[in-house]
C-alpha positions in Angstrom: -20.2 -15.1 1.5 -16.8 -13.4 1.6 -15.0 -16.7 1.2 -17.3 -17.6 -1.8 -16.5 -14.3 -3.4 -12.8 -14.8 -2.9 -13.0 -18.3 -4.4 -14.9 -16.9 -7.5 -12.4 -14.1 -8.0 -9.5 -16.5 -7.7 -11.1 -18.9 -10.2 -11.7 -16.0 -12.6 -8.0 -15.1 -12.2 -7.0 -18.6 -13.3 -9.3 -18.3 -16.3 -7.9 -14.9 -17.2 -4.4 -16.4 -17.3 -5.5 -19.0 -19.8 -7.7 -16.9 -22.1 -6.2 -13.4 -21.9 -2.6 -13.5 -20.6 -1.4 -16.5 -22.5 -2.7 -15.5 -26.0 -1.4 -12.0 -25.4 2.0 -13.4 -24.4 2.2 -15.6 -27.4 1.2 -12.7 -29.7 3.8 -10.3 -28.3 6.6 -12.7 -28.1 5.9 -15.1 -30.9 9.5 -15.0 -32.1 10.7 -16.5 -28.9 7.9 -18.3 -27.1 8.1 -21.4 -29.2 11.5 -22.1 -27.7 10.5 -21.9 -24.1 8.5 -24.5 -22.2 6.3 -22.7 -19.6 5.4 -24.6 -16.4 2.5 -23.1 -14.5 3.0 -24.0 -10.8 0.1 -23.4 -8.3 1.2 -23.1 -4.6 1.5 -20.6 -1.8 4.6 -18.9 -3.0 6.9 -18.4 0.0 10.4 -16.8 0.1 11.9 -20.2 -0.6 9.7 -20.7 -3.6 10.7 -17.4 -5.1 14.4 -18.0 -4.7 14.2 -21.5 -6.2 11.9 -20.6 -9.1 14.2 -17.7 -10.0 17.2 -20.0 -9.7 15.7 -22.7 -11.9 14.5 -20.2 -14.5 18.0 -18.7 -14.7 19.6 -22.2 -15.0 17.2 -23.0 -17.9 16.9 -19.6 -19.5 15.6 -19.8 -23.1 14.4 -23.4 -22.5 12.1 -23.7 -19.5 10.3 -21.0 -17.5 8.4 -21.8 -14.3 5.5 -19.3 -13.8 4.1 -19.3 -10.3 0.4 -19.0 -9.4 0.3 -17.7 -5.9 -2.3 -18.7 -3.2 -1.2 -16.1 -0.7 -1.6 -17.1 3.0 -3.5 -13.9 3.8 -5.9 -14.1 0.9 -6.9 -17.8 0.9 -7.7 -20.2 3.7 -6.6 -23.8 3.1 -10.2 -24.8 2.4 -10.6 -22.0 -0.2 -7.4 -23.0 -1.9 -8.6 -26.6 -2.1 -11.9 -25.7 -3.7 -10.3 -23.3 -6.3 -7.8 -26.0 -7.3 -10.6 -28.6 -7.6 -12.7 -26.4 -9.7 -9.9 -25.7 -12.1 -8.9 -29.3 -12.4 -12.5 -30.4 -13.0 -12.2 -28.1 -16.0 -9.2 -30.2 -17.2 -6.8 -28.0 -15.5 -6.0 -25.5 -18.2 -3.2 -23.2 -17.1 -1.9 -25.6 -14.3 0.9 -28.1 -14.9 2.1 -28.6 -11.3 0.2 -28.0 -8.1 0.8 -28.4 -4.4 -1.8 -30.1 -2.2 -2.1 -30.4 1.5 -1.1 -33.9 2.2 -4.6 -34.8 3.4 -6.0 -33.8 0.0 -3.8 -36.2 -1.9 -6.4 -39.0 -2.3 -9.1 -36.5 -3.4 -6.8 -35.1 -6.1 -5.3 -38.4 -7.3 -7.8 -38.6 -10.2 -6.3 -35.5 -11.7 -2.6 -36.4 -11.2 -0.1 -38.2 -13.3 1.2 -41.4 -11.7 4.9 -40.9 -10.8 6.4 -44.4 -10.3 7.8 -44.5 -13.8 9.6 -41.1 -13.2 11.3 -42.0 -9.9 13.9 -44.8 -9.4 14.1 -46.9 -6.3 17.2 -44.9 -5.2 15.4 -41.6 -5.7 12.6 -42.8 -3.5 15.0 -44.0 -0.8 16.4 -40.4 -0.5 13.0 -39.3 0.8 11.8 -39.6 4.4 9.5 -42.5 4.8 7.1 -40.4 6.9 6.8 -37.9 4.0 6.6 -40.5 1.2 3.9 -42.5 2.8 1.4 -39.7 2.3 2.1 -39.7 -1.5 0.5 -43.1 -2.4 -3.0 -43.9 -3.5 -4.1 -47.5 -4.1 -0.5 -48.6 -3.9 0.6 -46.1 -6.6 2.9 -43.1 -6.2 0.8 -40.1 -7.3 2.7 -37.2 -5.6 6.1 -36.2 -4.4 6.5 -34.6 -1.0 7.7 -31.0 -1.0 7.9 -30.2 2.7 6.7 -31.2 6.1 5.4 -29.2 9.1 4.5 -30.5 12.5 2.3 -29.2 15.3 4.2 -27.5 18.1 3.6 -24.8 20.8 5.1 -21.3 20.8 5.6 -19.3 23.9 6.6 -15.7 24.8 9.9 -16.1 26.6 10.1 -12.5 27.6 6.7 -12.4 29.4 7.3 -15.6 31.3 10.8 -14.6 32.3 9.4 -11.5 34.1 7.2 -13.5 36.4 8.0 -15.0 39.8 10.0 -18.2 39.3 10.0 -17.4 35.6 13.4 -19.0 35.0 12.3 -22.2 36.6 9.0 -22.3 34.6 11.0 -21.7 31.4 13.1 -24.7 32.1 9.9 -26.8 32.5 8.5 -25.5 29.3 11.7 -26.0 27.3 12.0 -29.6 28.5 9.5 -30.6 25.8 7.9 -32.9 28.4 4.9 -31.2 30.0 1.5 -32.8 30.7 -1.8 -31.1 30.1 -2.4 -31.2 33.9 0.8 -29.3 34.6 0.2 -27.0 31.7 -3.1 -25.9 33.0 -1.6 -25.2 36.4 0.9 -22.9 34.9 -1.8 -20.3 34.3 -2.1 -19.7 38.1 1.6 -20.1 38.7 2.4 -17.3 36.2 -0.3 -15.0 37.5 -0.6 -13.2 34.2 -3.9 -11.8 33.0 -2.9 -12.2 29.3 -4.7 -14.7 27.1 -3.0 -17.9 28.2 -3.4 -20.5 25.4 -4.5 -19.8 21.8 -5.4 -22.3 19.2 -7.6 -22.1 16.1 -11.0 -23.5 17.1 -13.4 -22.4 14.4 -15.1 -24.6 11.8 -11.9 -25.5 9.9 -9.2 -28.2 9.3 -6.9 -26.3 11.6 -9.2 -27.0 14.5 -9.5 -30.7 13.6 -5.7 -30.9 13.8 -5.9 -29.6 17.4 -8.7 -32.1 18.2 -6.8 -35.0 16.7 -3.7 -34.3 18.6 -5.7 -34.6 21.8 -7.6 -37.7 20.6 -4.5 -39.5 19.3 -2.6 -38.7 22.4 -5.3 -40.7 24.3 -5.5 -43.5 21.8 -2.9 -43.5 19.0 -4.7 -46.2 17.0 -8.1 -44.7 17.3 -8.9 -44.6 13.6 -7.6 -48.1 12.9 -10.0 -49.4 15.6 -13.0 -47.1 15.4 -12.9 -45.4 12.0 -14.9 -42.2 12.0 -17.2 -43.4 14.8 -17.0 -40.8 17.6 -19.5 -42.4 19.9 -16.7 -43.6 22.1 -15.3 -42.7 25.5 -12.0 -41.6 24.0 -13.6 -39.2 21.6 -15.8 -37.8 24.3 -12.8 -37.3 26.6 -10.9 -35.5 23.8 -13.7 -33.1 22.8 -14.7 -32.5 26.4 -11.2 -31.5 27.2 -11.0 -29.0 24.3 -14.3 -27.6 25.5 -13.0 -27.4 29.1 -9.9 -25.5 28.0 -12.3 -22.7 27.1 -15.3 -23.1 29.3 -14.0 -24.7 32.5 -10.3 -24.1 33.0 -10.5 -20.7 31.3 -7.0 -21.1 29.8 -8.3 -20.3 26.3 -10.5 -17.3 25.5 -13.9 -17.9 23.8 -12.8 -15.7 20.9 -10.7 -18.6 19.5 -13.9 -20.3 18.3 -13.9 -17.7 15.5 -10.3 -18.1 14.5 -8.5 -20.0 11.8 -4.7 -20.0 12.0 -3.8 -16.5 10.7 -6.4 -14.7 12.9 -5.4 -16.8 15.9 -1.8 -15.7 15.5 -2.7 -12.1 14.9 -4.8 -12.2 18.1 -2.0 -13.9 20.0 0.5 -11.2 19.1 -1.8 -8.2 19.5 -3.0 -9.3 22.9 0.3 -10.6 24.3 -0.7 -14.2 24.5 1.5 -16.6 26.4 1.2 -19.8 24.4 -0.2 -20.7 21.0 -0.5 -23.9 19.1 1.0 -23.6 15.6 3.4 -25.2 13.1 7.1 -25.0 13.4 7.2 -22.8 10.3 5.2 -19.9 12.0 8.3 -17.9 12.6 8.8 -17.7 8.8 5.2 -17.8 7.7 4.5 -14.2 8.8 7.9 -12.7 7.9 6.5 -10.9 4.8 3.8 -9.2 6.7 4.7 -9.4 10.4 2.2 -8.3 13.1 4.9 -7.1 15.5 8.5 -8.0 14.8 9.7 -7.1 18.3 7.2 -9.5 19.9 7.7 -12.2 17.4 11.4 -12.2 18.1 10.6 -13.3 21.6 8.8 -16.5 20.6 10.3 -19.8 21.4 9.3 -23.4 20.4 8.4 -26.4 22.5 6.5 -29.6 22.1 2.8 -29.8 22.7 1.5 -31.0 26.1 0.2 -34.5 26.3 -1.8 -36.7 28.8 0.1 -38.5 31.5 -1.7 -41.7 30.7 -1.3 -41.2 26.9 1.5 -40.5 24.5 2.9 -37.3 23.0 1.2 -36.6 19.7 1.5 -33.8 17.1 0.0 -33.8 13.6 2.1 -33.8 10.5 1.1 -31.2 7.9 2.8 -30.2 4.8 2.5 -30.1 1.0 2.9 -32.6 -1.7 3.5 -31.9 -5.4 1.2 -33.4 -8.1 1.7 -33.3 -11.8 -1.5 -32.6 -13.7 -2.5 -35.4 -15.9 -3.8 -32.8 -18.3 -0.3 -31.2 -18.7 1.5 -31.8 -22.0 4.9 -31.0 -20.4 5.1 -33.8 -17.9 8.8 -34.7 -18.4 9.8 -31.0 -17.9 7.6 -30.7 -14.9 9.1 -33.8 -13.2 12.6 -32.4 -13.8 11.5 -29.3 -11.9 10.1 -31.4 -9.1 13.4 -33.3 -8.8 15.2 -29.9 -8.6 13.0 -29.0 -5.7 14.0 -32.2 -4.0 17.7 -31.8 -4.3 19.8 -31.1 -1.2 20.3 -27.4 -1.8 16.7 -26.8 -2.6 15.5 -28.6 0.5 17.9 -26.6 2.6 16.5 -23.4 1.1 13.0 -24.4 2.1 14.2 -25.0 5.7 16.3 -21.8 5.9 13.9 -19.4 4.2 10.4 -20.9 5.0 11.0 -23.0 8.1 9.7 -26.3 6.7 11.1 -29.7 7.5 13.1 -31.0 4.5 11.8 -34.3 3.2 15.2 -35.8 2.4 17.1 -38.1 4.7 20.5 -36.5 4.0 19.5 -33.3 5.7 19.1 -35.1 9.0 22.1 -37.4 8.6 24.8 -35.1 7.1 27.1 -33.7 9.8 27.4 -30.5 7.7 23.8 -29.7 8.2 23.8 -30.7 11.9 26.6 -28.4 12.6 25.0 -25.6 10.6 21.5 -25.9 12.1 21.7 -27.0 15.8 17.9 -27.4 15.9 18.0 -30.5 13.7 18.5 -32.8 16.7 15.3 -31.4 18.3 13.3 -31.8 15.1 14.5 -35.4 14.8 13.3 -36.1 18.3 10.0 -34.3 17.8 9.3 -36.3 14.7 9.0 -39.4 16.8 5.7 -38.1 18.2 4.5 -37.1 14.7 1.2 -38.6 13.5 -0.7 -38.5 10.2 -4.4 -37.8 10.0 -6.3 -40.9 8.7 -5.8 -41.6 5.0 -9.3 -41.7 3.4 -10.5 -40.5 0.0 -13.4 -38.7 1.8 -11.3 -37.3 4.6 -11.9 -33.6 3.6 -15.6 -34.2 3.6 -15.5 -36.0 7.0 -13.3 -33.3 8.5 -15.8 -30.6 7.5 -18.6 -32.5 9.2 -16.5 -33.0 12.3 -15.4 -29.3 12.6 -19.0 -28.1 12.0 -20.5 -30.0 14.9 -17.5 -29.9 17.2 -17.3 -26.1 17.0 -21.0 -25.9 17.9 -20.1 -27.8 21.1 -17.3 -25.4 21.9 -19.7 -22.4 21.5 -22.3 -24.1 23.8 -24.8 -24.4 21.0 -24.8 -28.2 21.3 -23.6 -30.6 24.0 -20.4 -32.5 23.5 -22.2 -35.8 23.4 -24.7 -34.6 20.8 -21.9 -33.1 18.6 -20.1 -36.4 18.5 -23.3 -38.3 17.8 -24.4 -36.0 15.0 -21.0 -35.9 13.4 -20.9 -39.7 13.4 -24.3 -40.0 11.9 -23.6 -37.3 9.3 -20.4 -39.1 8.2 -22.2 -42.5 8.0 -24.9 -41.0 5.8 -22.5 -38.5 4.2 -25.2 -35.9 4.9 -24.2 -32.3 4.0 -24.2 -30.2 7.2 -26.1 -27.0 7.5 -26.8 -24.5 10.3 -30.3 -26.2 10.6 -29.2 -28.7 13.3 
C-alpha cells in the first residue's frame, strides 16, 4: 500500500511538472525561454549527476539546459521507479526526454525509445566496453547507451575481524578474493563473533534475485541457455536450497533479511555491526549523502563474493542505460548530452564521485587512470567473473514471479521444491502471483 501511494505521488509529480511548472516557467520567462532547449532527464541523481549536469548547463548556457527529475534512492525502490517511468511513457512521455533504465529493463522500454544506431559511429561504439554495450541492443538494434556499470561484491568490517583471534590471518584469506562458500561458512565459528554474520537482501525483490542468480550461475554458468526459466532442475534446487540453508541451517544470515531490500539491508548491517554484506561496488558512495554511521562505514572493505569449489566465481552485472524518448522533439540535443556523459572526464567523474564502473575502454587502458586509481586492476580482474541476467523482454515479469515464490521458501511458508515448481508453472502460464498460493 505504501509503495503504491509513493508511485502515485511520484506520477502526480511528473504530471505537475508538465501542466503547472512548465506553463508557469514559459509565462514568467517568455522573453528568454524560446532560446533555451530544455532536456528533462529522469534518473537517480547522484553527486556525479549533479556535477556533470551543472557543468553541461554552464557550457551551454543560453542554449541548452538539462533539468533533472530525481528518483532518490531512499524514496523509490527499483521496482517503483520502473513502474512510474512506464506509466509516464505509456502516456507518451510528456516531460521526459531522456531516462535511465536498469539494464534488465531495456527490452521492456525499447518500444518507447529512439533507435540510436544512426547517432553513433562505429568508432564511438568501439570506445565502449563490450560487456556494457551488449545490454543495449534489442532485436539487433541499438536502443540505449550505457551510462555506468556495477557488479555484485562483498563488503566486510575490517576493524571487527582484526580484533578477533587470528584476525590478521583471516583478513588475508578474505582479501585474497578467492574464498569458497564452504570456507566462508566456517569463518563464522572461527571468528567467534555474535554479530550478524552475512547480510543480503532476501525479500520479494530484484535485489534478492541477483543474489540467487549469483549462486545458480556459479553452479551452472549456462543455466538459462540450457534450461530457460524452468527451475525444476537439480541445479536450481541446489541454489535455492543453499540460500535457504544460509538462514535456516547454517545460521550465518539472520531471518530478518527476508524483509529487506538493499537500503534496509545496509542499514541493518551498519546498525547491528554486521560482519559481511552482499552489495554493489558503489555502496561506499551510494550512502554518502545520508550515511547511517560514517565511522563504521569507513571500516568497510571490498572483496569478491564466495563461490562453489565445483563451480565458477560469478557476480551479477548491474547498472543503468540511457534511453532517448521516442516522443521527445529534441533528440539531437539529447544525444549530444548523452555523448557528453560518455566522454573520458565525465566517466571518471561517475567513478570518482559515485563509485560506478566507467563504461569506456580508455579508463582501464590509460596509464594515467591506472596510476591515479590503484583499484582499477582489481576491477578488471573482477569483471572476468561478471555475468548478465538473461536477456528477455518478459524478464521483469518472470523475476517478480521468482522472487515471490522463492521468498516464501526462505520464510518456511513453502518448501524449496514447491517454490521452484510453482515459479516455473507461473512463468509458463504468465500467471499473476498473489498471496493466495
